[in-house]
Structures are given as C-alpha cells and as structure tokens.
C-alpha positions in Angstrom: -105.2 190.8 103.4 -105.5 190.9 99.6 -101.5 190.8 99.4 -101.4 187.7 101.5 -103.9 186.0 99.6 -102.1 187.1 96.3 -98.9 185.6 97.5 -100.7 182.2 98.6 -102.3 181.7 94.9 -98.9 182.6 93.5 -97.3 179.9 95.7 -100.2 177.3 94.8 -99.7 177.9 91.1 -95.9 177.3 91.5 -96.5 174.2 93.1 -99.1 172.7 90.9 -96.5 173.5 88.0 -93.7 171.7 89.8 -95.8 168.6 90.6 -97.0 168.2 86.9 -93.4 168.6 85.6 -91.8 166.2 88.3 -94.5 163.5 88.0 -96.3 161.0 90.3 -95.3 161.4 93.8 -94.3 165.2 93.9 -97.7 166.3 95.5 -96.9 164.0 98.6 -93.3 164.9 98.6 -94.1 168.5 98.6 -96.8 168.0 101.4 -94.4 166.1 103.7 -91.6 168.8 103.1 -91.0 171.0 105.9 -92.0 174.6 105.5 -94.0 173.6 102.4 -97.2 174.7 104.2 -98.6 178.5 104.6 -97.2 181.0 106.9 -98.8 181.2 110.4 -102.1 182.9 110.3 -102.6 181.9 106.9 -105.4 179.5 105.7 -104.0 176.1 104.3 -104.0 175.6 100.6 -104.8 171.8 99.5 -103.5 170.6 96.2 -105.0 167.7 94.4 -102.8 166.3 91.3 -105.4 164.1 89.3 -102.7 162.9 87.0 -100.6 161.7 89.9 -103.4 160.0 91.7 -104.6 158.2 88.4 -100.8 157.1 88.0 -100.8 155.5 91.4 -104.0 153.8 91.0 -102.9 152.2 87.4 -99.6 151.2 89.2 -101.6 149.4 92.2 -103.6 147.5 89.7 -100.7 146.4 87.8 -99.1 145.3 90.8 -102.3 143.3 91.8 -102.6 141.8 88.2 -98.8 140.7 88.7 -99.4 139.1 92.0 -102.4 137.1 90.7 -100.6 135.8 87.7 -97.7 134.8 89.9 -99.9 132.6 92.0 -101.6 131.1 89.1 -98.1 130.1 87.7 -97.1 128.8 91.1 -100.3 126.5 91.0 -99.7 125.3 87.5 -96.0 124.6 88.4 -97.2 122.4 91.2 -99.5 120.4 89.1 -97.4 120.1 86.2 -94.8 117.4 85.2 -91.5 118.6 86.3 -88.5 116.1 84.9 -86.4 116.9 88.0 -85.5 113.0 88.6 -82.8 111.1 86.9 -83.4 107.9 85.2 -81.7 106.3 87.9 -83.9 107.7 90.5 -87.2 106.9 88.6 -86.3 103.3 88.3 -85.5 103.0 91.9 -89.0 104.8 92.7 -91.0 102.7 90.4 -89.4 99.6 91.5 -90.5 100.3 95.3 -94.0 101.0 94.1 -94.5 98.0 92.1 -93.3 96.0 94.9 -95.6 97.3 97.4 -98.6 97.5 95.1 -101.1 94.5 95.8 -102.2 94.6 91.8 -100.3 95.5 88.7 -99.5 99.1 88.5 -100.2 100.8 85.1 -98.6 103.8 83.8 -101.1 106.3 84.4 -101.2 105.4 88.3 -97.5 105.8 88.1 -97.6 109.2 86.4 -100.3 110.4 88.8 -98.1 109.9 91.9 -94.9 110.9 90.5 -96.1 113.9 88.6 -94.0 113.0 85.6 -94.8 112.7 81.8 -96.1 109.2 80.8 -93.4 109.0 78.3 -90.8 109.6 80.8 -92.4 106.9 82.9 -92.4 104.3 80.1 -88.9 104.9 79.5 -88.0 104.4 82.9 -90.2 101.3 83.2 -88.5 99.8 79.9 -85.2 100.5 81.6 -86.0 98.9 84.9 -87.6 95.7 83.2 -84.5 95.0 81.1 -81.9 95.9 84.1 -84.2 93.6 86.6 -84.9 90.5 84.2 -81.0 90.7 83.1 -80.3 89.2 86.6 -82.0 86.0 85.8 -83.2 85.6 89.5 -86.3 83.9 90.6 -88.3 87.0 90.1 -88.9 89.0 87.1 -91.0 92.2 86.1 -93.5 91.5 83.5 -96.5 93.2 82.2 -99.8 91.9 83.6 -103.5 92.6 83.3 -102.9 96.1 81.9 -100.0 97.0 84.5 -96.7 95.8 85.9 -95.8 93.2 88.7 -93.1 91.2 90.0 -93.7 87.6 89.5 -92.0 84.1 89.8 -90.2 82.9 86.7 -91.9 80.0 84.8 -88.9 77.7 85.1 -89.5 77.7 89.1 -93.2 77.2 88.7 -92.7 73.4 89.7 -91.0 74.3 93.2 -93.4 77.3 93.9 -96.3 74.7 93.2 -95.0 72.0 95.5 -94.7 74.8 98.2 -98.1 76.0 97.7 -99.7 72.6 97.7 -98.2 72.1 101.0 -100.3 74.9 102.5 -103.7 74.6 103.1 -105.8 76.3 100.6 -109.5 76.5 99.4 -109.3 74.7 96.2 -111.9 74.8 93.4 -114.2 72.0 93.3 -114.3 69.6 90.1 -117.5 71.0 88.9 -116.4 74.9 89.6 -113.0 74.0 87.6 -114.8 72.5 84.7 -117.3 75.5 84.7 -114.5 78.0 84.7 -112.7 76.2 81.9 -115.6 76.6 79.7 -116.2 80.3 80.7 -112.6 81.0 80.1 -112.5 79.4 76.4 -115.9 80.2 75.3 -116.8 83.6 76.9 -119.0 85.4 76.8 -121.3 82.5 77.3 -124.7 81.9 79.2 -125.6 79.0 82.1 -128.0 77.3 79.5 -124.8 77.1 77.0 -122.6 76.0 80.0 -125.3 73.2 80.8 -125.4 72.0 77.2 -121.6 71.6 77.3 -121.2 70.1 80.6 -124.5 67.9 80.6 -125.1 68.9 84.0 -126.4 71.9 85.9 -124.0 74.5 87.1 -125.8 77.3 89.4 -123.4 76.4 92.6 -120.3 76.5 90.4 -121.5 79.7 88.9 -122.0 81.2 92.5 -118.6 80.1 93.7 -117.0 81.7 90.8 -118.7 85.0 91.5 -117.9 84.8 95.1 -114.1 84.2 94.4 -114.5 87.2 91.6 -112.9 84.8 88.9 -115.7 85.7 86.6 -118.3 88.6 86.0 -121.5 89.1 84.4 -121.0 90.5 80.8 -124.5 91.7 79.9 -127.7 89.6 78.5 -127.8 88.0 75.3 -130.0 89.1 72.6 -132.0 85.9 72.5 -135.5 84.4 74.0 -135.2 84.9 77.8 -132.4 87.3 77.5 -130.1 85.1 79.7 -127.2 86.4 81.3 -123.8 86.0 79.9 -120.6 85.4 81.7 -116.9 86.1 81.0 -113.7 86.1 83.2 -112.6 88.9 85.2 -109.5 90.9 85.8 -109.0 88.8 89.1 -108.9 85.7 86.9 -105.9 87.2 85.1 -104.1 88.2 88.5 -104.6 84.5 89.8 -103.5 82.8 86.5 -100.6 85.0 85.9 -101.8 86.1 82.5 -101.4 89.4 80.8 -104.4 88.8 78.8 -106.7 86.3 77.4 -104.3 85.6 74.4 -102.0 83.7 77.0 -104.4 81.2 78.0 -102.5 77.8 78.0 -104.2 74.5 76.8 -107.0 73.1 78.5 -104.8 70.6 80.3 -102.3 73.2 81.6 -105.3 75.4 82.7 -106.9 72.8 84.5 -103.6 72.4 86.5 -103.3 75.9 87.2 -107.2 76.1 88.4 -106.5 73.6 90.9 -104.4 76.1 92.7 -107.0 79.0 92.8 
C-alpha cells in the first residue's frame, strides 16, 4: 500500500511540473488524455493549476471587454456622419426633400435626416442651387425664412398673380391689410400705437392677423399698463416669399402682395 501511494505521489508531482511548464490548458488536456488517470483500484488524484485558472479568467475578461468595446464602436458608427454618398447623390436627395417639405428646409434638418456633416450638406446645397437656377426655368431654389424652398421666379409673378386671382380665396380686409402693413414696418408695436397711426380701432384686425398666424406677440412694452407688442411671424415671411424683413418691398408693393394673403 505504501508503494502504491508513493508511485501516485510521484506521478502527481511530474504532472504538476509538466502543467506549469506547458502553460494554460495543460491541466485540461492531461485530464482528458486516455490513461492519464490512476490505475484500477487506486484513489483518483485531482490536480489544480492556479496559474492556468488565473490565465483563463483573464482571457475571458479580455474577451468580454473587447466585445463591449466593439458594440460601442458599432453604435457610434451608426450615429456618426459617414460620407458614403457622392455629391451627385447628395444633390438629388436634397432636391427631393426640399420638394416634398411644406416649409423651407434648413441645413440642420437635412443633416439630421441624412446623417452627414453640415459642411458637406452646405456644399451640396450650393451646388444644387447653382445647377438648378442655371436652367432659367419657371422655378428657382432660394433661401427663405431660415431654410431652402422652391419658388416661382419674380419675372413670372404677374402670370402667377392672375392665376391666383381667378381662384376663390379669403383675402384680407382693408383694415387688416393696413394693420399688417403698420406692424410689418414698425414692429414691435402696440395696439395703442397702431391706433395712433391709423386713427381707428384695430381689435378685429389684430384677431384676424393672429388667426392667420401672420403676426405674433413679441412681449410687453415697459410703459404704463405694459401693453402687448406685436410683430410679423415666420408664416408672414413664407406667405410673402421673403428671406427676412430686410427684403420687405415698398409699402405700395406690399399692399399689392398682401391682397393675396
């Protein structure tokens, strides 16, 4: 019995030395090798290699970290601008988006939809505007109220106006038209100031203009009674085809345009 225990101990010592020499995985390979166990009737000997187990845990931890990093990279790539479209493709897509948009389409909105850099969007827009407007057709692409929109060319406005006049529409009354003109050129302005300029009361005209979203409240004036001030809205710019208030026409032309609002 003592000889068997001695032989088993010798085998265990040799195996441990081999495992340490051969590195991680040697213990599992030895355990799976046929005939690596003890002889029949002998008690089994279990060998634990601490170095191999530590190395295995470290390898698994590194694999998990790599997988997490790869997942984060994929998520960032999905959200980041990518530059996979050519200039021609960008121009075609932007043209289609501007055409279907009910309001002027800005660079930020285009960049959010297309997942492209804003500088790349601006370059494509400039190229599109130059190419489209060089056709000298009935439409042109112009910057309007903080975005881009297709519009009829000014030289065709008389024909467009004649067509629009042939259609039934809810036009502004003379009182509303005069009030809108005062607000457009004197904004921000209060109701008492409008009354002083027009010489008549304007409450119904103010309500009509608010209902049509042509004017908006601009805060209260720091004076006695703190009356509400009014100014023109983005809808006003859209209705009259203006990029901003610096493009306001003369008062006579404005009244002609306002008659179609």
